[in-house]
N, C-alpha and C positions, 0 to 999 in steps of 0.2 A: 504494500500500500504506500502510495506517495505521501509526502509530508502534507501537501494541500488537502488530500483526502482525509488524512488523520485529523487535521485541524477542523475541517468541515464537520466531520462526525462528532468531534468533541463539542463543538458549538451547538450542533443539533441535539445532542444528548442533554445539554444544559437547558435548551429550549423546550424539552419534553415536559419538564416540571412546571414551567411558567411560560407564558406567551411573550414575555419581554425579558431582555437580558442586557445588563450593563457590564462592560468589561474594559480593562485597560490594555491597550495595544502592546505596550512594553512588557507588562506582566505575562501576557499570553505568549509573546515571543520568547521570553525567558523560559517559560514552562516547556516549550517545544524546542528550545535551543535553536532558534532561527532568528532571522532579522525581522524587524517590524514590517518591512515592505512585503514580506511573505504573508503576514496577517492581512495587510491591505489587499493583496491579490485575492486571497480566499474570500474576503468580505465582498469585494467588488464583483467577483465572478460567480459566487455560489449563493449569494444572499441578495438578489435583485428583486424589485417589485414584481417582475414577471414570474418569479419563482415563489412568490408569496411572503416576501419580507420587506419591511421598511427599515432602513438603516440611517442613523443619525451619527455623524462623526465629527469630533472636535479635535483640533490640533493642540499641542502643548500639554504639559503635565502628564506625559506618558501616553497621550492619545486616547481619549475617552471614546468608546463606541457603544451606541445603544442599538440593539437589534430587536425589532418587534415582529412577531409572526402575525400576518394578516389572514383573516378568515376569508379564504378565496373560494368563490363558487365557480362552477364551470363557466357560466355565462359571463361573470365579471372578468375572469381571466381571459376568456376569448375576446371580449370587447376591449379590454385593456390592450391586448396584443394587436388587434386591428387598429386601434387609435394611435398606438405608439410606433407602428411599423413604418410609416412614410410611404412614398410613392414607388419605391423600388426595394427589392430584396434579393439576396443571392441564394443560390441553392443550398449552400452551407448554413445560412441563417434560418432557412425554412426547416432544415434538418434539426437544428437546435430547438426551435419552437416545438416541432413534432415530438422530439425526445422529452422535452419538459411536460408536454401534455400527457404523454404516455406515463411518465413517472408519477404524475399526480392522479392518474386513472381517469382523466377527463375524456379521453378518446380510446376507442378499441384498437386492436392491432389492425383490423381491416380498414378502419377509418384512417389510421396512420399511413397504411400502404397506399390508399387512394389519394390522400393529400400529397404524398411523396411522388407518386407516379405522375399525377396531373401537373406538378410544378417542376419536374425534372428537365434537364437540358435535352434529354433524348426526345421529349415531346415538344418542347418549345423551339421549333425549327424556324427561328426568325433571326434577323441580324442581331449581333451581340449588343448593340447600342440600345435596343428596345426590349431585350430579353428579360432583364430584371424588373422592368416596369410591368411587363405583361405577367410575369410570375407573381408579383405583388397583387395585381388585380385579381388573378385567378385564386390565389391563396385566400385573400380577404373575402371573396364571394363564397368560397367553400366554407370558410369559418363562420360566416354569418348564418349559414344554414345549419350549423351545429349549435347555435345559441338557442337555449330553451327559454320559453316565455315564463 
């Protein structure tokens, strides 16, 4: 297991008991014998709003970090994804969203495959300069159909 995975699991374990956690970046770095920037990396990549977390970070005094677990519903997360996506998206970014949806149990394996196939470069046989815009449009429209009333 990589250091980032270990730190992520530790933080998630602390969040199981409470939906809010306040930690000091330097203290956590000392505990894992790593640099504080490693803690920043884990927080920035593994505890995003799209993954169900709100993070408040303050510099100075060891770097105070507050992580709050957000009650995420399927519809809220999908609508948040649609609203934050922008007008274009890469195939890799779509794969990350699909992986997150699967890990939260928001979509089935079949839905994931359909989303992935419909937005793959193999299907989007258009010039590169419009491919990511078309992919975003298709992905957003498919996601809208997954939103429950």
